Every structure is written in C-alpha cells, then in structure tokens.
N, CA, C and O atoms as CSV, one atom per row, in Angstrom:
chain,resi,resn,atom,element,x,y,z
A,1,UNK,N,N,-7.654,-2.008,1.847
A,1,UNK,CA,C,-6.125,-0.460,2.338
A,1,UNK,C,C,-6.879,0.624,2.599
A,1,UNK,O,O,-6.614,1.402,3.516
A,2,UNK,N,N,-7.610,0.718,2.019
A,2,UNK,CA,C,-8.433,2.364,2.322
A,2,UNK,C,C,-8.553,2.443,3.110
A,2,UNK,O,O,-8.246,3.539,3.580
A,3,UNK,N,N,-9.402,0.843,4.548
A,3,UNK,CA,C,-9.978,0.990,5.507
A,3,UNK,C,C,-8.467,0.811,7.104
A,3,UNK,O,O,-8.750,0.904,8.299
A,4,UNK,N,N,-7.171,0.584,6.600
A,4,UNK,CA,C,-6.349,0.610,6.748
A,4,UNK,C,C,-5.094,1.802,7.011
A,4,UNK,O,O,-4.430,2.068,8.013
A,5,UNK,N,N,-5.107,2.233,5.959
A,5,UNK,CA,C,-4.493,3.395,5.378
A,5,UNK,C,C,-4.477,4.562,4.999
A,5,UNK,O,O,-5.071,4.323,3.948
A,6,UNK,N,N,-4.319,5.537,4.958
A,6,UNK,CA,C,-4.629,7.149,4.500
A,6,UNK,C,C,-3.338,6.863,3.425
A,6,UNK,O,O,-2.194,6.474,3.659
A,7,UNK,N,N,-4.284,7.368,1.634
A,7,UNK,CA,C,-3.440,7.138,1.484
A,7,UNK,C,C,-1.856,8.302,1.094
A,7,UNK,O,O,-0.906,8.275,0.311
A,8,UNK,N,N,-2.222,8.947,1.875
A,8,UNK,CA,C,-1.117,10.317,3.040
A,8,UNK,C,C,0.422,9.573,3.200
A,8,UNK,O,O,1.610,9.731,2.922
A,9,UNK,N,N,-0.653,8.526,3.948
A,9,UNK,CA,C,0.697,6.887,4.514
A,9,UNK,C,C,1.232,6.587,3.526
A,9,UNK,O,O,2.451,6.696,3.391
A,10,UNK,N,N,0.208,6.008,2.335
A,10,UNK,CA,C,0.696,5.296,1.330
A,10,UNK,C,C,1.392,6.026,0.513
A,10,UNK,O,O,1.695,5.405,-0.506
A,11,UNK,N,N,1.786,7.153,0.552
A,11,UNK,CA,C,3.071,8.061,-0.097
A,11,UNK,C,C,3.636,7.173,0.118
A,11,UNK,O,O,3.958,6.224,-0.597
A,12,UNK,N,N,3.958,7.581,1.954
A,12,UNK,CA,C,5.058,6.923,2.210
A,12,UNK,C,C,6.095,6.047,2.529
A,12,UNK,O,O,7.260,6.247,2.871
A,13,UNK,N,N,4.925,4.246,2.211
A,13,UNK,CA,C,5.200,3.988,1.720
A,13,UNK,C,C,5.744,3.066,1.040
A,13,UNK,O,O,6.371,3.719,0.206
A,14,UNK,N,N,5.969,1.801,0.785
A,14,UNK,CA,C,5.869,1.237,-0.301
A,14,UNK,C,C,6.505,-0.424,0.108
A,14,UNK,O,O,7.350,-0.459,1.002
A,15,UNK,N,N,6.080,-1.771,-0.562
A,15,UNK,CA,C,6.498,-3.017,-0.010
A,15,UNK,C,C,7.318,-3.336,0.297
A,15,UNK,O,O,7.409,-4.237,1.131
A,16,UNK,N,N,8.752,-2.469,-0.481
A,16,UNK,CA,C,9.740,-3.469,-0.682
A,16,UNK,C,C,10.751,-1.981,-0.143
A,16,UNK,O,O,11.980,-2.038,-0.098
A,17,UNK,N,N,9.714,-0.337,0.340
A,17,UNK,CA,C,11.095,-0.006,0.425
A,17,UNK,C,C,11.954,0.925,-0.231
A,17,UNK,O,O,12.842,1.721,0.076
A,18,UNK,N,N,11.270,0.468,-1.400
A,18,UNK,CA,C,11.963,0.757,-2.806
A,18,UNK,C,C,10.796,2.126,-3.455
A,18,UNK,O,O,9.691,1.608,-3.617
A,19,UNK,N,N,10.771,3.606,-3.831
A,19,UNK,CA,C,10.805,4.008,-4.379
A,19,UNK,C,C,10.688,4.694,-5.883
A,19,UNK,O,O,10.952,3.826,-6.715
A,20,UNK,N,N,10.427,5.771,-6.412
A,20,UNK,CA,C,11.252,5.300,-7.807
A,20,UNK,C,C,12.624,5.862,-8.225
A,20,UNK,O,O,13.134,6.961,-8.007
A,21,UNK,N,N,13.047,4.831,-8.859
A,21,UNK,CA,C,14.037,4.812,-10.053
A,21,UNK,C,C,14.593,3.925,-8.829
A,21,UNK,O,O,15.775,4.158,-8.573
A,22,UNK,N,N,13.869,2.799,-7.896
A,22,UNK,CA,C,14.629,1.592,-7.771
A,22,UNK,C,C,15.343,2.622,-5.976
A,22,UNK,O,O,15.499,1.926,-4.973
A,23,UNK,N,N,15.568,3.719,-5.919
A,23,UNK,CA,C,16.010,4.058,-4.654
A,23,UNK,C,C,14.770,3.658,-3.665
A,23,UNK,O,O,13.544,3.726,-3.753
A,24,UNK,N,N,15.914,3.105,-2.456
A,24,UNK,CA,C,15.357,3.027,-0.912
A,24,UNK,C,C,14.892,4.573,-0.300
A,24,UNK,O,O,15.584,5.207,0.497
A,25,UNK,N,N,13.697,4.992,-0.796
A,25,UNK,CA,C,13.463,5.940,-0.271
A,25,UNK,C,C,12.047,6.167,0.310
A,25,UNK,O,O,11.427,7.200,0.056
A,26,UNK,N,N,11.381,4.862,1.351
A,26,UNK,CA,C,10.156,4.837,1.292
A,26,UNK,C,C,10.869,3.812,3.008
A,26,UNK,O,O,11.974,3.485,3.440
A,27,UNK,N,N,9.457,3.676,3.434
A,27,UNK,CA,C,9.260,2.355,4.470
A,27,UNK,C,C,8.639,1.499,4.101
A,27,UNK,O,O,7.421,1.677,4.072
A,28,UNK,N,N,9.233,0.095,3.622
A,28,UNK,CA,C,9.170,-1.345,3.736
A,28,UNK,C,C,7.751,-2.015,4.454
A,28,UNK,O,O,7.702,-2.576,5.549
A,29,UNK,N,N,7.094,-1.880,3.901
A,29,UNK,CA,C,5.394,-2.431,4.056
A,29,UNK,C,C,5.943,-4.166,4.735
A,29,UNK,O,O,6.117,-4.431,5.924
A,30,UNK,N,N,6.098,-5.020,3.673
A,30,UNK,CA,C,6.502,-6.185,4.018
A,30,UNK,C,C,7.241,-6.524,4.543
A,30,UNK,O,O,7.487,-7.724,4.426
A,31,UNK,N,N,8.420,-5.364,5.838
A,31,UNK,CA,C,8.887,-6.258,7.084
A,31,UNK,C,C,8.120,-6.077,8.127
A,31,UNK,O,O,8.403,-6.622,9.194
A,32,UNK,N,N,6.791,-5.111,7.959
A,32,UNK,CA,C,6.144,-4.794,9.338
A,32,UNK,C,C,4.817,-6.161,9.932
A,32,UNK,O,O,3.792,-6.405,9.295
A,33,UNK,N,N,5.089,-6.637,10.829
A,33,UNK,CA,C,4.194,-6.950,11.677
A,33,UNK,C,C,2.426,-7.154,10.867
A,33,UNK,O,O,1.811,-8.183,10.586
A,34,UNK,N,N,2.101,-5.876,10.717
A,34,UNK,CA,C,0.881,-5.737,10.269
A,34,UNK,C,C,0.639,-6.389,9.164
A,34,UNK,O,O,-0.266,-7.221,9.090
A,35,UNK,N,N,1.757,-5.954,7.755
A,35,UNK,CA,C,1.503,-6.388,6.962
A,35,UNK,C,C,1.197,-8.478,6.670
A,35,UNK,O,O,0.302,-9.100,6.099
A,36,UNK,N,N,2.674,-8.984,7.533
A,36,UNK,CA,C,1.934,-10.752,8.335
A,36,UNK,C,C,1.014,-10.727,8.472
A,36,UNK,O,O,0.329,-11.373,7.680
A,37,UNK,N,N,0.345,-9.981,9.551
A,37,UNK,CA,C,-0.766,-10.583,9.599
A,37,UNK,C,C,-1.697,-10.140,8.249
A,37,UNK,O,O,-1.219,-10.797,7.323
A,38,UNK,N,N,-2.391,-9.628,7.928
A,38,UNK,CA,C,-2.757,-8.970,7.001
A,38,UNK,C,C,-2.479,-10.693,5.469
A,38,UNK,O,O,-3.085,-11.358,4.629
A,39,UNK,N,N,-1.489,-10.550,5.946
A,39,UNK,CA,C,-1.098,-11.364,4.918
A,39,UNK,C,C,-2.202,-12.741,4.938
A,39,UNK,O,O,-3.006,-13.342,4.226
A,40,UNK,N,N,-1.452,-12.739,6.611
A,40,UNK,CA,C,-1.677,-14.410,7.638
A,40,UNK,C,C,-3.455,-14.504,6.723
A,40,UNK,O,O,-4.010,-15.230,5.898
A,41,UNK,N,N,-3.747,-13.348,7.478
A,41,UNK,CA,C,-5.608,-13.715,7.350
A,41,UNK,C,C,-6.003,-13.350,5.965
A,41,UNK,O,O,-7.210,-13.577,5.876
A,42,UNK,N,N,-5.653,-13.003,5.120
A,42,UNK,CA,C,-5.732,-13.176,3.606
A,42,UNK,C,C,-5.776,-14.603,3.147
A,42,UNK,O,O,-6.737,-15.201,2.661
A,43,UNK,N,N,-4.290,-15.140,3.441
A,43,UNK,CA,C,-4.138,-16.689,3.082
A,43,UNK,C,C,-5.267,-18.297,3.545
A,43,UNK,O,O,-5.823,-19.297,3.090
A,44,UNK,N,N,-5.009,-17.550,4.690
A,44,UNK,CA,C,-6.361,-18.108,5.304
A,44,UNK,C,C,-7.505,-18.187,4.852
A,44,UNK,O,O,-7.926,-19.194,4.282
A,45,UNK,N,N,-8.271,-16.979,5.070
A,45,UNK,CA,C,-9.772,-17.232,4.808
A,45,UNK,C,C,-9.782,-16.717,3.036
A,45,UNK,O,O,-10.864,-16.475,2.502
A,46,UNK,N,N,-8.725,-16.618,2.404
A,46,UNK,CA,C,-9.674,-16.284,1.285
A,46,UNK,C,C,-8.813,-17.347,-0.093
A,46,UNK,O,O,-7.623,-17.310,-0.406
A,47,UNK,N,N,-9.777,-18.105,-0.607
A,47,UNK,CA,C,-9.358,-19.375,-1.529
A,47,UNK,C,C,-8.916,-18.638,-2.430
A,47,UNK,O,O,-9.545,-17.699,-2.917
A,48,UNK,N,N,-7.793,-18.983,-2.744
A,48,UNK,CA,C,-7.218,-19.081,-4.013
A,48,UNK,C,C,-6.179,-17.978,-4.067
A,48,UNK,O,O,-5.440,-17.818,-5.039
A,49,UNK,N,N,-6.151,-17.025,-2.685
A,49,UNK,CA,C,-5.241,-16.887,-2.440
A,49,UNK,C,C,-3.472,-16.828,-2.352
A,49,UNK,O,O,-2.962,-17.555,-1.500
A,50,UNK,N,N,-2.818,-16.224,-2.967
A,50,UNK,CA,C,-1.610,-16.442,-2.715
A,50,UNK,C,C,-0.530,-15.352,-2.513
A,50,UNK,O,O,-0.637,-14.284,-3.116
A,51,UNK,N,N,0.407,-15.571,-1.762
A,51,UNK,CA,C,1.738,-14.272,-1.349
A,51,UNK,C,C,1.696,-13.738,-2.301
A,51,UNK,O,O,1.523,-12.539,-2.080
A,52,UNK,N,N,1.821,-14.173,-4.331
A,52,UNK,CA,C,2.238,-13.462,-5.386
A,52,UNK,C,C,0.405,-12.400,-5.301
A,52,UNK,O,O,-0.152,-11.323,-5.510
A,53,UNK,N,N,0.292,-13.438,-4.954
A,53,UNK,CA,C,-1.613,-12.228,-5.383
A,53,UNK,C,C,-1.513,-10.574,-4.316
A,53,UNK,O,O,-1.683,-9.393,-4.619
A,54,UNK,N,N,-1.189,-11.218,-3.125
A,54,UNK,CA,C,-1.439,-10.270,-1.961
A,54,UNK,C,C,-0.560,-9.303,-2.436
A,54,UNK,O,O,-0.870,-8.116,-2.335
A,55,UNK,N,N,0.789,-9.735,-3.081
A,55,UNK,CA,C,1.829,-8.685,-3.104
A,55,UNK,C,C,1.545,-7.769,-4.602
A,55,UNK,O,O,2.163,-6.761,-4.944
A,56,UNK,N,N,0.431,-8.449,-5.350
A,56,UNK,CA,C,0.475,-7.245,-6.558
A,56,UNK,C,C,-0.645,-6.982,-5.833
A,56,UNK,O,O,-1.054,-7.580,-6.828
A,57,UNK,N,N,-1.579,-6.705,-5.122
A,57,UNK,CA,C,-2.505,-5.815,-5.126
A,57,UNK,C,C,-2.121,-4.590,-4.050
A,57,UNK,O,O,-2.316,-3.378,-4.134
A,58,UNK,N,N,-1.404,-5.522,-2.848
A,58,UNK,CA,C,-0.810,-3.956,-2.122
A,58,UNK,C,C,0.278,-2.894,-2.737
A,58,UNK,O,O,0.580,-1.773,-2.329
A,59,UNK,N,N,0.968,-3.964,-4.353
A,59,UNK,CA,C,2.152,-2.674,-4.557
A,59,UNK,C,C,0.250,-1.784,-4.873
A,59,UNK,O,O,-0.459,-1.023,-4.217
A,60,UNK,N,N,0.121,-2.626,-6.521
A,60,UNK,CA,C,-1.162,-1.269,-7.163
A,60,UNK,C,C,-1.801,-0.774,-6.302
A,60,UNK,O,O,-2.358,0.236,-6.733
A,61,UNK,N,N,-2.091,-1.035,-4.917
A,61,UNK,CA,C,-3.223,0.204,-3.614
A,61,UNK,C,C,-1.248,1.584,-3.732
A,61,UNK,O,O,-1.270,2.723,-4.200
A,62,UNK,N,N,-0.208,1.016,-3.268
A,62,UNK,CA,C,0.489,1.803,-3.309
A,62,UNK,C,C,0.751,2.683,-4.196
A,62,UNK,O,O,0.929,3.833,-3.794
A,63,UNK,N,N,0.847,2.414,-5.580
A,63,UNK,CA,C,1.747,2.983,-6.352
A,63,UNK,C,C,0.541,4.062,-6.306
A,63,UNK,O,O,0.845,5.253,-6.240
A,64,UNK,N,N,-0.477,3.773,-6.331
A,64,UNK,CA,C,-1.589,4.966,-6.935
A,64,UNK,C,C,-2.356,5.940,-5.653
A,64,UNK,O,O,-3.398,6.585,-5.767
A,65,UNK,N,N,-1.161,5.762,-3.985
A,65,UNK,CA,C,-1.923,6.389,-3.112
A,65,UNK,C,C,-1.146,7.904,-3.818
A,65,UNK,O,O,-1.727,8.663,-3.043
A,66,UNK,N,N,-0.561,8.561,-4.414
A,66,UNK,CA,C,-0.002,9.667,-4.424
A,66,UNK,C,C,-1.080,10.286,-4.904
A,66,UNK,O,O,-1.816,11.090,-4.331
A,67,UNK,N,N,-1.148,9.715,-6.384
A,67,UNK,CA,C,-2.451,10.502,-6.693
A,67,UNK,C,C,-3.844,10.322,-6.368
A,67,UNK,O,O,-4.630,10.944,-7.083
A,68,UNK,N,N,-4.382,9.517,-5.331
A,68,UNK,CA,C,-5.620,9.278,-4.838
A,68,UNK,C,C,-5.730,10.956,-4.358
A,68,UNK,O,O,-6.426,11.886,-4.768
A,69,UNK,N,N,-4.427,10.812,-3.022
A,69,UNK,CA,C,-4.147,12.566,-2.122
A,69,UNK,C,C,-3.977,13.159,-2.901
A,69,UNK,O,O,-5.083,13.653,-3.125
A,70,UNK,N,N,-3.289,13.548,-3.608
A,70,UNK,CA,C,-3.061,14.846,-4.271
A,70,UNK,C,C,-5.149,15.389,-4.924
A,70,UNK,O,O,-5.759,16.456,-4.856
A,71,UNK,N,N,-5.499,14.151,-5.412
A,71,UNK,CA,C,-6.508,14.388,-6.086
A,71,UNK,C,C,-7.906,14.949,-4.700
A,71,UNK,O,O,-8.811,15.782,-4.675
A,72,UNK,N,N,-7.314,13.846,-3.679
A,72,UNK,CA,C,-7.954,14.752,-2.513
A,72,UNK,C,C,-8.155,15.706,-1.963
A,72,UNK,O,O,-9.237,16.176,-1.609
A,73,UNK,N,N,-6.801,16.218,-1.790
A,73,UNK,CA,C,-6.557,17.487,-1.576
A,73,UNK,C,C,-6.598,18.630,-2.340
A,73,UNK,O,O,-6.379,19.761,-1.907
A,74,UNK,N,N,-6.969,18.248,-3.851
A,74,UNK,CA,C,-7.155,19.158,-4.713
A,74,UNK,C,C,-8.966,19.806,-4.722
A,74,UNK,O,O,-9.430,20.940,-4.600
A,75,UNK,N,N,-9.608,18.419,-4.932
A,75,UNK,CA,C,-11.086,18.633,-5.026
A,75,UNK,C,C,-11.234,19.100,-2.674
A,75,UNK,O,O,-11.900,20.120,-2.499
A,76,UNK,N,N,-10.993,18.803,-2.050
A,76,UNK,CA,C,-10.782,19.823,-0.435
A,76,UNK,C,C,-10.205,21.578,-1.128
A,76,UNK,O,O,-9.870,22.277,-0.172
A,77,UNK,N,N,-10.141,21.887,-1.686
A,77,UNK,CA,C,-9.077,23.003,-1.638
A,77,UNK,C,C,-10.027,23.791,-2.281
A,77,UNK,O,O,-10.510,24.849,-1.876
A,78,UNK,N,N,-10.322,23.027,-3.606
A,78,UNK,CA,C,-11.452,24.280,-4.017
A,78,UNK,C,C,-13.255,24.564,-3.479
A,78,UNK,O,O,-14.078,25.417,-3.811
A,79,UNK,N,N,-13.292,23.784,-2.839
A,79,UNK,CA,C,-14.446,24.216,-2.525
A,79,UNK,C,C,-15.105,25.565,-1.159
A,79,UNK,O,O,-16.309,25.804,-1.058
C-alpha cells in the first residue's frame, strides 16, 4: 500500500469512509475505481486471496497511517 498511497493520504481515507466513533468523516476507498482494480488484480494473481482478506489488510494499513505519518514528521523535525 505504501507504494500507492502516502501516509498523509491514508489519514484522510478509510475503507468505508467511517472514522473514529463510526462517524462518516473520511473519504471511502472501497467505492473507488482504483480499489476495484487493486482488488481484482490481487484476486486474480494471489492464490488464496479473498475479498475479506484484502479488506482486512487495507483496513489495517489505513488504521496505522496516522501513526506512521506522525512518526515521519517527528523524525524529520528532530534533524
């Protein structure tokens, strides 16, 4: 995922568009053409892949985007 999205963008999107406390405060990735293409490619080329496993992996990556982004900012400001 980090080859396709920056952590900064990852802070602004979620798989479903729902953020903390189930509020719709982020942009949904699941409805985009890009996500449909990525999912299709994975399902076609990765043995044993499922829609559920893709959703779980993407959700996990997006969930930690804010932490990675803040760590990156802190590391670069300490220099």
